[in-house]
C-alpha positions as CSV (number, residue, x, y, z in Angstrom):
1,X,172.0,114.7,135.1
2,X,168.5,113.2,134.3
3,X,167.0,114.3,130.9
4,X,163.5,114.5,132.4
5,X,164.8,117.4,134.3
6,X,166.3,119.5,131.2
7,X,163.9,121.8,129.5
8,X,164.8,124.0,126.2
9,X,164.0,127.8,126.4
10,X,164.2,130.0,123.3
11,X,165.7,133.5,124.0
12,X,165.7,136.3,121.6
13,X,168.3,138.7,122.3
14,X,168.0,142.5,121.9
15,X,169.8,142.3,118.4
16,X,167.2,139.6,117.2
17,X,169.1,136.8,117.4
18,X,167.5,133.6,119.0
19,X,169.3,131.2,121.5
20,X,168.1,128.1,122.2
21,X,169.1,127.2,125.9
22,X,168.8,124.1,127.9
23,X,168.0,124.6,131.6
24,X,167.9,122.2,134.4
25,X,164.5,122.2,136.6
26,X,165.9,120.4,139.5
27,X,168.0,123.1,140.8
28,X,165.4,125.8,141.9
29,X,166.7,128.4,139.5
30,X,164.9,131.2,137.8
31,X,164.9,132.1,134.1
32,X,167.2,135.1,134.7
33,X,169.8,132.7,136.2
34,X,169.6,130.7,133.2
35,X,170.0,133.7,130.8
36,X,172.9,134.9,132.7
37,X,174.6,131.6,132.9
38,X,174.5,131.5,129.2
39,X,176.3,135.0,129.1
40,X,173.4,136.8,127.3
41,X,172.8,140.4,128.1
42,X,170.7,140.5,131.2
43,X,171.7,142.6,134.1
44,X,169.8,141.0,137.2
45,X,171.3,143.8,139.3
46,X,169.3,143.2,142.4
47,X,170.1,139.6,142.2
48,X,166.6,138.3,141.4
49,X,164.5,140.2,144.2
50,X,162.3,142.0,141.7
51,X,163.6,145.2,142.8
52,X,165.1,146.7,139.7
53,X,163.6,145.4,136.4
54,X,166.9,144.9,134.6
55,X,165.7,141.3,133.6
56,X,162.7,142.5,131.9
57,X,161.4,140.2,129.1
58,X,158.6,139.4,126.8
59,X,156.9,136.2,127.2
60,X,156.2,135.1,123.5
61,X,154.9,131.5,124.0
62,X,151.5,130.7,125.3
63,X,152.8,129.0,128.5
64,X,150.8,129.1,131.6
65,X,153.1,131.1,134.0
66,X,152.3,131.8,137.7
67,X,150.8,135.2,138.3
68,X,153.1,138.1,138.9
69,X,153.4,139.1,142.5
70,X,152.6,142.6,143.6
71,X,156.3,143.5,143.8
72,X,156.8,142.3,140.1
73,X,153.8,144.4,139.2
74,X,155.3,147.4,141.0
75,X,158.7,146.9,139.2
76,X,157.1,146.5,135.9
77,X,155.0,149.6,136.5
78,X,158.4,151.7,136.8
79,X,160.1,149.8,133.9
80,X,160.2,151.2,130.1
81,X,158.9,149.4,127.3
82,X,156.3,147.5,129.2
83,X,153.8,145.4,127.2
84,X,151.0,143.1,128.0
85,X,153.1,140.1,128.0
86,X,156.1,141.6,130.0
87,X,157.8,139.7,133.0
88,X,160.8,139.9,135.1
89,X,162.7,136.8,134.2
90,X,164.2,136.5,137.9
91,X,160.3,136.0,138.9
92,X,160.0,132.9,136.6
93,X,161.0,129.7,138.3
94,X,161.9,127.0,136.0
95,X,159.8,123.8,136.2
96,X,159.0,121.1,133.3
97,X,156.0,122.8,132.4
98,X,158.1,125.7,130.8
99,X,159.6,123.2,128.2
100,X,159.6,125.2,124.9
101,X,159.1,128.6,126.6
102,X,160.0,131.5,124.1
103,X,161.0,134.8,125.4
104,X,162.4,138.2,124.1
105,X,164.7,140.4,126.1
106,X,163.2,143.8,126.5
107,X,165.0,146.8,125.1
108,X,167.2,148.8,127.9
């Protein structure tokens, strides 16, 4: 695999432990899929369709993300512990610009 297509993402789990994940950007994956692949505790019950908010996270770095869709906003309106930096990790598509992204998993 070409190293130019690998980014590093920092994920803080619900116990406050930080995990540094490597993620490919050439496979059309979203952030939730990478978190699950590394066996961190994120449900992703709806399979990434923005229908459940079980992959709710807080974006802690200053990365410029694509604006949340109406579906994502609707789910966040129903989620618990929502903050200004809340996003659904299933709606964040991985790309090279996200290298160094830092997130924290939201409480359940």
